[in-house]
Steps between C-alpha positions, in 0.01 A plus 500: 500500500301534824169685522245615751163601359153590624170615350187607682165635387412830664134417554275198531230680301445298179459823299843633596820368347774700671811320616845551640785273393869508578807299423864499606720285278870437548694485176866507413651749259849575383659828598756682285778272625319186382432409861166335575313707763151473656223733385148516641210578268227630732164626373165610639191493277174673594191441290148632511219426257658690210863585574819339620817665624833338573752648741858379479710440811798321340840495670840342468684626807431597861489875426233452232309253718489757782372764255230264368387411851474873576295546181266221610473642854407841356229340287360313803500818713314694232243222459443505877442878484251450216321229699473733801367785285235270353401375847465859621309621193169666595227321310227731633 
């Protein structure tokens, strides 16, 4: 089993505990023909002070991997839009 993992706190403020963590782990499973095939367990965890969510991006073939990468790209694009909206927010 091979894994890539990362975890990062979202702020250096000692009163904030938010974090982002992800992992991509290669496993082997048996398909219906008793053939051992690779499967990737891929997860993203976002935590703030009180809540945690986990998003699954698991895949076992190139079609599913492409779909999961698209899912991740959509999430990144929407986060960038949110960031821009916050930067442009009128605080006056």
